[in-house]
C-alpha positions in Angstrom: -6.3 97.6 50.8 -5.2 100.1 48.1 -6.7 100.0 44.6 -4.5 101.2 41.8 -6.2 103.2 39.0 -5.3 102.1 35.5 -3.1 104.5 33.6 -5.6 105.0 30.8 -8.3 106.0 33.2 -6.1 108.6 34.8 -5.2 110.0 31.4 -8.9 110.2 30.3 -9.8 112.0 33.6 -6.9 114.5 33.2 -7.9 115.2 29.6 -11.6 115.9 30.6 -10.4 118.2 33.4 -8.2 120.0 30.8 -11.1 120.5 28.4 -13.3 121.8 31.2 -10.6 124.3 32.2 -10.3 125.4 28.6 -14.0 126.1 28.4 -14.0 128.0 31.7 -11.1 130.2 30.6 -12.3 130.8 27.0 -16.0 131.5 27.9 -15.2 133.5 31.1 -17.0 131.3 33.7 -16.0 132.5 37.2 -15.6 130.1 40.2 -18.5 130.2 42.5 -21.0 131.4 39.8 -22.8 128.1 39.9 -22.3 127.3 36.2 -21.6 123.6 35.6 -20.5 121.7 32.6 -22.1 118.3 31.7 -20.2 116.2 29.2 -22.5 115.1 26.4 -20.1 113.3 24.1 -17.9 113.6 21.0 -19.7 114.5 17.8 -19.0 115.1 14.1 -20.8 118.4 13.2 -22.0 119.3 9.7 -18.9 121.4 9.1 -16.9 118.2 9.0 -15.0 118.8 12.3 -15.1 116.8 15.5 -16.0 118.4 18.8 -16.4 117.4 22.4 -19.8 118.8 23.5 -20.6 120.0 27.0 -24.0 121.2 28.2 -23.7 124.5 30.0 -25.9 124.4 33.1 -26.5 127.9 34.3 -28.6 128.5 37.4 -29.9 131.8 36.0 -31.8 129.8 33.4 -33.5 127.5 36.0 -37.0 128.7 35.6 -36.9 128.9 31.8 -39.5 126.7 30.1 -38.5 127.0 26.4 -35.5 127.8 24.3 -32.2 126.4 23.2 -29.9 124.6 25.5 -26.4 126.2 25.5 -23.5 124.0 24.5 -19.8 124.5 24.7 -17.7 122.8 21.9 -14.1 121.9 22.2 -12.3 120.8 19.0 -10.9 117.3 18.9 -8.0 118.4 16.9 -6.5 121.5 18.5 -8.6 122.1 21.7 -10.0 125.4 20.5 -13.3 126.3 22.3 -16.5 128.1 21.2 -20.2 128.2 22.0 -22.6 126.3 19.7 -24.7 128.3 17.4 -28.5 127.9 16.8 -28.5 125.0 14.3 -25.8 123.2 16.2 -27.7 123.5 19.5 -30.8 122.1 17.8 -28.9 119.2 16.3 -27.2 118.4 19.7 -30.6 118.6 21.5 -32.2 116.2 19.0 -29.1 114.0 18.9 -28.9 114.3 15.1 -25.2 114.3 14.7 -23.1 111.1 14.5 -21.0 110.2 17.5 -17.2 110.0 17.4 -15.9 107.0 19.3 -12.5 108.4 20.4 -12.8 108.4 24.2 
């Protein structure tokens, strides 16, 4: 028996793959480096802009006990990408920013 995937589910998956590829290209992550991206959610940051937030899981930071968790941010509007700065990382870690319900 074949199960058909709904069209909206396929589109959402394709958009997520597109955002991940933008992050890898912009931030220079190489295939096979072990760096993974974990989707955290869509947030409204204090600068008034919406971003998709991805946690950067780097195997070189495996034994680290303290510090900021690195995040990659992809703009909701034009898909530009950048790394989160200090206050943004702290806010994302503490879940202080409001969620955007656009997914």
